[in-house]
C-alpha positions as CSV (number, residue, x, y, z in Angstrom):
1,M,-23.3,-3.1,-13.4
2,F,-19.6,-4.1,-13.1
3,D,-19.9,-7.8,-12.4
4,R,-16.4,-8.5,-13.8
5,I,-14.7,-5.9,-11.6
6,T,-14.0,-6.6,-7.9
7,S,-12.0,-5.0,-5.1
8,N,-10.5,-6.8,-2.1
9,P,-8.1,-5.1,0.4
10,A,-6.0,-8.3,0.5
11,I,-5.4,-8.2,-3.3
12,L,-3.3,-5.3,-4.8
13,G,-4.1,-3.1,-1.9
14,G,-7.8,-3.0,-2.8
15,K,-7.4,-1.7,-6.3
16,P,-10.2,-2.6,-8.7
17,I,-9.3,-5.8,-10.6
18,I,-10.7,-8.2,-13.1
19,R,-12.5,-10.8,-11.1
20,G,-10.5,-14.0,-10.7
21,S,-7.2,-12.3,-11.7
22,R,-4.6,-10.0,-10.3
23,I,-4.9,-7.7,-13.3
24,S,-6.1,-4.2,-12.2
25,V,-8.2,-1.8,-14.1
26,E,-5.3,0.6,-13.8
27,L,-2.9,-1.8,-15.5
28,I,-5.4,-2.2,-18.4
29,L,-5.5,1.5,-18.8
30,E,-1.7,1.7,-18.8
31,W,-1.5,-0.8,-21.5
32,I,-4.0,1.0,-23.7
33,A,-2.3,4.4,-23.0
34,S,0.9,2.7,-24.1
35,G,-0.7,1.9,-27.5
36,A,-1.9,-1.7,-26.9
37,T,-5.2,-2.6,-28.5
38,R,-7.9,-4.8,-27.0
39,D,-6.7,-7.6,-29.3
40,D,-3.1,-7.1,-28.2
41,I,-4.2,-7.5,-24.5
42,L,-6.3,-10.6,-25.2
43,R,-3.5,-12.3,-27.2
44,K,-1.0,-11.7,-24.4
45,H,-3.4,-12.5,-21.5
46,T,-5.5,-15.4,-22.8
47,H,-7.4,-15.7,-19.5
48,L,-9.0,-12.3,-20.1
49,T,-12.1,-11.8,-22.3
50,A,-13.1,-8.9,-24.5
51,A,-15.9,-8.2,-22.0
52,D,-13.3,-8.0,-19.2
53,V,-11.3,-5.3,-21.0
54,E,-14.5,-3.4,-22.1
55,Q,-15.8,-3.5,-18.5
56,A,-12.5,-2.2,-17.1
57,L,-12.7,0.8,-19.5
58,A,-16.3,1.4,-18.6
59,Y,-15.4,1.2,-14.9
60,A,-12.6,3.7,-15.3
61,A,-14.9,6.1,-17.2
62,S,-17.5,5.8,-14.5
63,A,-14.9,6.5,-11.8
64,V,-13.8,9.8,-13.4
65,R,-17.2,10.9,-14.7
66,N,-18.0,13.1,-11.7
67,E,-14.4,14.1,-10.8
68,V,-13.9,17.8,-10.3
69,L,-10.6,19.3,-11.2
70,V,-9.6,22.3,-9.1
71,T,-6.8,24.5,-10.2
72,A,-5.1,27.4,-8.5
73,E,-3.0,30.2,-9.9
74,V,0.0,31.3,-7.9
75,G,0.7,35.1,-8.1
76,D,4.1,36.6,-8.6
């Protein structure tokens, strides 16, 4: 399903990256959170494709889809 995403403990500590690069899914998310568009990313990193960026976003969505947030209230 995520053929453009890979993970290797010897590269960036095993973070998921775009295959054939050292650009992590996390970094792509940071760029987008900072206001970059897909086109901005592709202009700056010409070795990436639109499919790379889209798959990084889909991978991230999949990773948090079943995440459970637990909160605790501290009494006075």
